[in-house]
N, CA and C of each residue as an Amber inpcrd file, in Angstrom:
protein
   411
 -15.9710000 -49.6410000  44.7280000 -14.5240000 -49.3410000  43.7390000
 -15.3930000 -48.7570000  42.7490000 -14.5090000 -47.0110000  42.7360000
 -14.5610000 -46.7790000  41.6840000 -13.4620000 -46.9120000  40.4300000
 -14.6290000 -46.5240000  39.0380000 -13.8460000 -46.1850000  37.4930000
 -12.4220000 -45.4240000  37.7010000 -13.0430000 -44.3490000  38.1250000
 -11.5080000 -43.4890000  38.5750000 -10.2260000 -43.5620000  38.8280000
  -9.3380000 -43.3900000  38.1730000  -7.8450000 -43.6610000  38.8010000
  -7.9800000 -42.3120000  39.6750000  -7.0450000 -42.7400000  40.9060000
  -6.3630000 -42.7040000  42.3190000  -6.0160000 -41.0600000  42.3500000
  -6.2570000 -40.3020000  42.5640000  -5.7850000 -38.6870000  42.2630000
  -4.6150000 -38.7020000  42.3740000  -4.0770000 -39.8830000  43.2120000
  -2.3110000 -39.0510000  42.9840000  -1.7770000 -40.2630000  41.6270000
  -2.1950000 -40.8770000  41.0050000  -1.9090000 -41.5590000  39.8710000
  -2.2240000 -40.4940000  38.5140000  -0.8380000 -39.6760000  38.2950000
  -0.9480000 -39.0810000  36.9590000  -1.4830000 -39.4940000  35.7270000
  -2.4680000 -39.0950000  35.0060000  -2.5840000 -40.0870000  34.0640000
  -1.6050000 -39.5860000  32.9020000  -1.7750000 -39.8170000  31.7650000
  -1.3740000 -38.9590000  30.6490000  -2.2680000 -39.4560000  29.2780000
  -2.8970000 -38.5830000  29.1800000  -4.4020000 -38.5350000  27.9320000
  -3.2780000 -38.0330000  26.6370000  -2.5210000 -37.9350000  26.1850000
  -1.7100000 -37.9170000  25.7810000  -2.3480000 -36.9320000  24.3950000
  -2.9100000 -35.0970000  25.4070000  -3.6370000 -34.9030000  24.4710000
  -3.2250000 -33.1190000  25.3770000  -3.4070000 -32.2790000  25.5410000
  -3.2030000 -31.1300000  26.5800000  -4.3870000 -31.2770000  27.0160000
  -4.5710000 -30.8770000  28.1750000  -5.8200000 -29.8170000  28.5570000
  -6.3430000 -28.6430000  28.0450000  -5.3560000 -28.0930000  27.7800000
  -5.7590000 -26.6080000  27.4980000  -6.4690000 -26.8870000  25.2310000
  -5.6310000 -27.7350000  25.3610000  -6.4180000 -27.9180000  23.8260000
  -7.8110000 -28.7380000  23.9870000  -8.0740000 -29.5990000  24.8600000
  -8.9540000 -30.7670000  25.1730000  -9.9720000 -29.7290000  24.7340000
 -10.0960000 -28.3480000  26.6840000 -10.7290000 -27.3730000  27.0350000
 -11.5600000 -26.8510000  25.5840000 -10.4970000 -26.2070000  24.7170000
 -10.8810000 -24.9160000  23.4040000 -11.7370000 -26.0660000  22.2830000
 -11.1890000 -27.2980000  22.6360000 -12.3340000 -27.5740000  21.1980000
 -13.7010000 -28.4610000  22.2590000 -13.5320000 -28.2670000  23.5070000
 -15.2650000 -28.3500000  24.3300000 -15.5140000 -27.0810000  24.0240000
 -15.5550000 -26.4020000  24.2230000 -15.6870000 -25.0290000  24.1230000
 -16.2160000 -24.6570000  22.7560000 -15.8180000 -25.1050000  21.4770000
 -15.8570000 -24.8320000  20.2370000 -17.0460000 -26.0550000  20.0870000
 -17.3170000 -27.1130000  20.1410000 -17.7780000 -27.8450000  20.1630000
 -19.7750000 -27.6230000  20.5410000 -19.6970000 -27.1330000  21.7830000
 -20.3980000 -26.5710000  22.3740000 -21.1680000 -25.5130000  21.5560000
 -20.1530000 -24.5760000  21.5040000 -20.9350000 -23.1820000  20.7140000
 -21.9010000 -24.4530000  19.5950000 -21.0430000 -24.5880000  18.8260000
 -21.5930000 -25.2880000  17.2530000 -23.1540000 -26.3840000  17.6850000
 -22.6300000 -26.5230000  18.7030000 -24.4130000 -27.5810000  19.2520000
 -25.1790000 -26.4180000  19.1810000 -25.0260000 -25.4940000  20.3540000
 -25.8900000 -24.2210000  20.4860000 -26.3620000 -23.4730000  19.2150000
 -25.8220000 -23.3030000  18.4290000 -25.7890000 -22.5470000  17.2730000
 -26.9080000 -23.2110000  16.7830000 -26.2850000 -24.5030000  16.6660000
 -27.8940000 -25.7120000  15.4360000 -28.7250000 -26.0360000  16.2420000
 -29.1080000 -25.8220000  17.7180000 -30.2820000 -25.7580000  18.6510000
 -31.3930000 -24.4910000  18.3390000 -30.1540000 -23.2070000  17.7480000
 -31.2660000 -22.2680000  17.9170000 -31.3840000 -22.0680000  16.9290000
 -30.1550000 -22.3150000  16.4280000 -30.5120000 -22.3280000  14.0860000
 -32.1630000 -22.8850000  13.8620000 -32.2410000 -24.2990000  14.5570000
 -33.7770000 -25.0300000  14.4850000 -35.0320000 -24.4100000  15.0220000
 -34.3880000 -23.8890000  16.1150000 -35.5280000 -23.1010000  16.8560000
 -36.1620000 -21.7340000  16.0820000 -34.8290000 -21.0300000  15.6720000
 -35.1990000 -19.5100000  15.2500000 -34.3630000 -18.9200000  14.1240000
 -34.5890000 -18.2500000  13.1980000 -33.6690000 -17.1340000  12.8720000
 -32.6160000 -16.6670000  13.5020000 -31.5280000 -16.8890000  13.1810000
 -30.4370000 -16.3950000  14.8290000 -29.8570000 -15.4740000  13.1650000
 -29.4800000 -15.6420000  12.5700000 -28.7480000 -14.6770000  11.4070000
 -28.3800000 -13.6700000  11.6640000 -27.3660000 -12.7260000  11.7660000
 -27.1340000 -11.4350000  12.4490000 -26.4530000 -11.2960000  11.5770000
 -26.7500000 -10.0390000  10.0080000 -25.9610000 -10.0740000   8.6290000
 -24.1850000  -9.4850000   9.2780000 -24.5320000  -8.5500000   9.5930000
 -23.3020000  -8.1510000  10.2110000 -22.0080000  -8.6230000  11.8770000
 -22.8580000 -10.3920000  11.7150000 -21.8460000 -11.0490000  12.5880000
 -22.2600000 -12.8250000  11.7370000 -21.9630000 -12.9660000  10.5220000
 -22.6710000 -14.3880000   9.7760000 -21.3210000 -15.1630000  10.6730000
 -19.7370000 -15.6850000  10.5110000 -19.0820000 -16.6590000  11.2340000
 -19.7710000 -16.7650000  12.5610000 -20.5270000 -15.1130000  13.6370000
 -20.8050000 -16.0120000  14.9460000 -21.5840000 -16.4310000  15.5110000
 -22.6940000 -16.7210000  14.3020000 -23.9440000 -17.0750000  14.3200000
 -24.1450000 -18.4290000  13.2900000 -23.1250000 -18.6040000  12.3490000
 -23.4820000 -19.8450000  11.5350000 -22.5940000 -20.8270000  12.3910000
 -23.1160000 -22.1570000  12.7800000 -22.6200000 -23.2920000  12.8930000
 -21.2430000 -24.0720000  12.3870000 -22.1000000 -23.8310000  10.4600000
 -20.9550000 -24.5670000   9.8250000 -19.8200000 -23.4620000   9.4410000
 -19.6820000 -22.2940000   9.9360000 -18.5590000 -21.9210000   9.9570000
 -17.5180000 -21.8880000  11.4780000 -18.1350000 -22.0520000  12.3500000
 -17.9090000 -22.5200000  13.3160000 -17.2300000 -24.5770000  13.6160000
 -18.0730000 -25.1140000  12.9630000 -18.0550000 -26.6320000  12.6910000
 -16.2940000 -26.4890000  11.8210000 -16.4620000 -25.9870000  10.7540000
 -14.9630000 -25.7910000  10.3630000 -14.0750000 -25.4580000  10.7580000
 -14.2590000 -24.5710000  11.4610000 -13.2440000 -23.7950000  12.3080000
 -12.5270000 -25.4520000  13.3880000 -14.1870000 -25.9400000  13.7760000
 -13.1660000 -27.0540000  15.1100000 -12.9360000 -27.7710000  14.1450000
 -13.2240000 -28.3000000  12.6770000 -12.6290000 -29.5190000  12.3030000
 -11.1540000 -28.6190000  12.0910000 -11.1220000 -27.6190000  11.5680000
  -9.5250000 -27.0900000  11.2190000  -8.6410000 -27.2890000  12.9550000
  -9.4410000 -27.1700000  13.8780000  -8.4010000 -27.6430000  15.3050000
  -8.1500000 -29.0300000  15.1350000  -9.0470000 -30.2200000  15.2040000
  -9.2690000 -31.6630000  15.1890000  -8.3110000 -32.2740000  14.0800000
  -7.9930000 -30.9680000  13.2890000  -6.9730000 -31.5000000  11.4060000
  -5.8620000 -31.1630000  12.2160000  -5.8180000 -30.1510000  13.2720000
  -3.9490000 -29.8540000  13.0440000  -3.2770000 -30.6500000  14.0710000
  -4.2220000 -31.3530000  15.1420000  -3.4630000 -32.4660000  15.9030000
  -2.7470000 -33.8080000  15.7150000  -1.6990000 -34.3630000  15.7880000
  -0.9480000 -35.2750000  15.4600000  -2.8200000 -36.4860000  15.6620000
  -1.6870000 -37.7410000  14.8010000  -2.4890000 -38.8360000  15.0610000
  -2.9990000 -39.5160000  16.4370000  -2.0150000 -39.3810000  17.9390000
  -2.2170000 -40.0340000  19.1960000  -2.8790000 -38.5620000  19.0240000
  -3.0630000 -37.1390000  19.0770000  -4.2730000 -36.5240000  19.7120000
  -5.4720000 -36.8210000  19.2750000  -5.4930000 -36.6840000  18.0630000
  -6.8170000 -37.1610000  17.4740000  -7.0840000 -38.2990000  18.2930000
  -6.4220000 -39.4360000  18.5150000  -7.3560000 -40.6210000  19.2260000
  -7.3670000 -40.5430000  20.2420000  -6.4300000 -39.7900000  21.0800000
  -7.1870000 -39.3500000  22.5290000  -8.5020000 -39.0340000  22.7580000
  -8.8190000 -37.9060000  21.3750000  -9.4160000 -37.2820000  21.7840000
 -10.9740000 -38.5240000  21.6000000 -10.8550000 -39.0740000  20.1890000
 -11.4750000 -40.0130000  20.1130000 -12.5130000 -40.7900000  21.7070000
 -11.0350000 -41.1050000  22.3240000 -11.1150000 -42.4730000  23.1320000
 -11.3140000 -41.3640000  24.1800000 -11.3690000 -40.6610000  24.2970000
 -12.2220000 -39.7950000  25.5890000 -13.7900000 -39.0850000  25.7350000
 -13.8590000 -39.2470000  23.9300000 -15.1190000 -39.3630000  23.8210000
 -16.1060000 -40.4940000  24.1690000 -15.6290000 -41.5610000  23.9910000
 -16.2200000 -42.3890000  23.7540000 -15.9890000 -43.4920000  25.6910000
 -14.8860000 -42.4990000  26.1360000 -15.0980000 -42.8190000  27.9030000
 -16.7220000 -42.3000000  28.3670000 -16.7290000 -39.9080000  27.6780000
 -17.5890000 -40.0060000  27.9810000 -19.1840000 -40.3780000  27.4190000
 -19.0850000 -40.8530000  26.5440000 -20.2590000 -41.4090000  26.0750000
 -20.7090000 -42.2820000  27.1750000 -19.9300000 -43.2100000  27.5760000
 -20.1500000 -44.8180000  27.9760000 -19.8290000 -46.1360000  28.0270000
 -18.9620000 -45.9570000  26.6140000 -18.6480000 -47.1270000  26.0190000
 -17.8720000 -47.5650000  26.7460000 -16.3720000 -46.7450000  27.4590000
 -15.7700000 -47.3200000  28.0700000 -15.5200000 -46.8950000  29.2070000
 -14.4110000 -47.4290000  30.0100000 -14.2570000 -46.2140000  31.7810000
 -13.1060000 -46.2300000  31.6990000 -12.9020000 -44.8170000  32.2050000
 -11.3720000 -44.2060000  32.6400000 -10.5330000 -45.4130000  32.9050000
 -11.0710000 -47.3150000  33.4420000 -10.1940000 -47.6650000  33.9750000
  -9.5470000 -48.8720000  32.2730000 -10.5890000 -48.4000000  31.5830000
 -10.3250000 -49.1420000  29.9730000 -10.2170000 -48.2610000  29.2030000
  -8.7270000 -47.3470000  29.5340000  -7.9730000 -45.8110000  28.6050000
  -6.9720000 -46.5960000  27.5700000  -6.3820000 -47.4670000  28.1190000
  -5.1550000 -48.0570000  27.6250000  -6.2530000 -48.9290000  26.2990000
  -7.0730000 -49.6450000  26.3810000  -7.9620000 -50.6840000  25.2550000
  -8.8290000 -49.0040000  24.2390000  -9.2840000 -48.2360000  25.1000000
 -10.2480000 -47.4970000  24.0910000  -9.2410000 -46.6980000  23.4840000
  -7.9370000 -46.0300000  24.1020000  -7.1480000 -45.9050000  22.8910000
  -7.0860000 -46.6810000  21.6180000  -6.2460000 -47.8180000  22.0190000
  -6.0410000 -48.5960000  20.7770000  -6.9450000 -48.7050000  19.8080000
  -8.4080000 -48.8540000  20.2900000  -9.5020000 -49.0000000  19.8240000
  -9.2970000 -47.4730000  18.7720000  -9.7750000 -46.7000000  19.2080000
  -9.4310000 -45.2320000  18.9050000  -8.5120000 -45.0420000  17.5210000
  -7.0520000 -45.4070000  17.7010000  -6.1510000 -45.5800000  17.0550000
  -6.5550000 -46.5570000  15.7100000  -7.1750000 -47.2490000  15.7760000
  -8.1600000 -47.8500000  14.1690000  -8.6900000 -47.2470000  14.2640000
  -9.7540000 -46.5450000  14.9980000 -10.9180000 -46.0600000  14.0630000
 -10.4470000 -44.7840000  13.8130000  -9.1640000 -44.5460000  13.5730000
  -8.5800000 -43.2130000  12.7440000  -7.8960000 -43.3350000  11.9010000
  -7.7070000 -44.4880000  11.7900000  -6.1780000 -44.9550000  10.4840000
  -6.5750000 -44.4830000   9.4040000  -7.6300000 -43.8560000   9.1930000
  -7.9700000 -43.1270000   8.0200000  -8.0580000 -41.9200000   7.6640000
  -7.8700000 -40.9450000   8.7900000  -7.5740000 -39.9620000   9.4630000
  -8.7550000 -39.3900000   9.4810000 -10.2620000 -39.3910000   9.7060000
 -11.3450000 -39.1390000   9.9350000 -11.9400000 -38.3340000  10.7920000
 -10.9570000 -38.1890000  12.1190000 -11.0200000 -38.1040000  13.4590000
 -12.1060000 -36.7390000  13.0830000 -11.7690000 -35.6570000  12.7110000
 -12.5350000 -34.2150000  12.4830000 -14.2820000 -34.5610000  12.3560000
 -14.0440000 -35.5620000  11.3080000 -15.1880000 -35.6020000  10.4280000
 -16.1990000 -36.3690000  11.0920000 -15.4480000 -37.7970000  11.5740000
 -16.2930000 -38.5430000  13.1330000 -16.6800000 -37.6430000  14.0960000
 -16.1780000 -37.2550000  14.3720000 -16.5920000 -36.0410000  16.3100000
 -17.2100000 -35.2950000  16.0270000 -17.2500000 -34.1030000  15.0350000
 -17.9610000 -33.0100000  14.7490000 -19.6580000 -33.6290000  14.2630000
 -19.1610000 -34.8600000  13.7220000 -21.0690000 -35.1550000  13.4170000
 -21.5420000 -35.7100000  14.9050000 -20.6730000 -35.8860000  15.2110000
 -21.5220000 -37.0920000  16.8160000 -21.7530000 -35.8010000  17.5890000
 -23.7070000 -35.7390000  18.1110000 -24.6400000 -34.8940000  18.7370000
 -23.4880000 -35.3870000  20.1900000 -23.6960000 -34.0150000  20.5570000
 -23.7030000 -34.0580000  22.0680000 -21.7070000 -34.0570000  22.3210000
 -21.1700000 -33.3770000  21.2150000 -19.7650000 -34.2290000  20.9610000
 -18.9140000 -33.4980000  22.5460000 -19.7330000 -32.2990000  22.6330000
 -18.1540000 -31.4200000  23.6700000 -18.8360000 -31.9370000  25.1290000
 -20.2840000 -32.0270000  25.2550000 -20.6920000 -32.5900000  26.6560000
 -19.9320000 -34.3700000  26.5790000 -19.7620000 -35.0180000  25.6620000
 -19.3710000 -36.3940000  26.0540000 -17.5970000 -36.0640000  26.2870000
 -16.8610000 -35.0960000  25.5280000 -15.6670000 -35.0050000  25.2850000
 -15.4180000 -34.9170000  27.2680000 -16.5840000 -33.1490000  26.9830000
 -16.2820000 -33.1740000  28.6200000 -16.3100000 -34.1730000  29.8370000
 -17.2680000 -35.0270000  29.3550000 -17.5860000 -36.5130000  30.6640000
 -16.1340000 -36.9370000  31.1090000 -15.7900000 -37.0540000  29.4330000
 -14.4280000 -38.3820000  29.5410000 -13.2140000 -37.5520000  30.0120000
 -13.7200000 -36.5560000  29.8580000 -12.3750000 -35.1670000  31.3410000
 -12.4870000 -35.9430000  32.6210000 -14.2170000 -35.6410000  32.8870000
 -14.0200000 -36.0670000  33.9350000 -14.4340000 -37.3350000  34.5850000
 -13.9300000 -38.2410000  33.5820000 -13.7730000 -39.2650000  34.4090000
 -12.5450000 -39.9380000  34.4920000 -11.0630000 -38.2700000  34.6770000
 -10.2910000 -39.1620000  35.3040000 -10.2470000 -38.2390000  36.4250000
 -11.2640000 -37.1240000  36.5380000 -11.3710000 -36.6380000  37.8870000
 -10.7280000 -35.4280000  37.5910000 -10.9860000 -34.8470000  36.4150000
 -11.0470000 -33.2050000  36.4200000 -12.0730000 -32.7000000  35.3140000
 -11.7330000 -31.6420000  35.9430000 -13.0100000 -30.5180000  35.6260000
 -12.9620000 -29.9700000  34.2890000 -13.0480000 -29.9910000  33.3100000
 -13.2580000 -29.3580000  32.3820000 -13.9740000 -27.4880000  32.3160000
 -14.6420000 -27.6270000  32.8720000 -14.8070000 -25.8120000  33.0480000
 -14.1270000 -25.3050000  34.1010000 -12.8150000 -26.0320000  35.5380000
 -12.6900000 -25.1060000  36.3740000 -10.8130000 -25.5440000  35.0870000
 -10.9390000 -25.8430000  33.8610000  -9.5610000 -25.2920000  33.5790000
  -9.5330000 -24.1430000  33.0410000  -8.7100000 -23.6720000  32.8110000
  -8.4260000 -21.7320000  32.6540000  -8.7380000 -21.3490000  30.8910000
  -8.9250000 -20.5480000  31.0170000  -9.0160000 -20.2870000  29.7040000
  -8.3440000 -19.3880000  29.0380000
């Protein structure tokens, strides 16, 4: 028996897939730059914003801050599912706990400080049978 909902069951994640995919891409870009920066000096004076993980983190935080509280809670719940804290069959409970976790409105800070945030979010979407890599960008 699978933890994934049946393909015919339309699951409302409470946030658009396009938004989730944009956040996944930004989170992964930030993580890659942080890793590169740890390994070598990659700062290009002409393109500092393109190579600055802090600038990308600020952009990512802005994207998350622009979301409403329900969408932010959905991001948190999807991330927890992707991290293995919950499975897809526990969506309602994960979402309820995520709303409680985000009562202070700190979703952006919480999520962007999470190592592998983009990968966890992608895995969370995958738990519902959706491949983030196949969503049009």
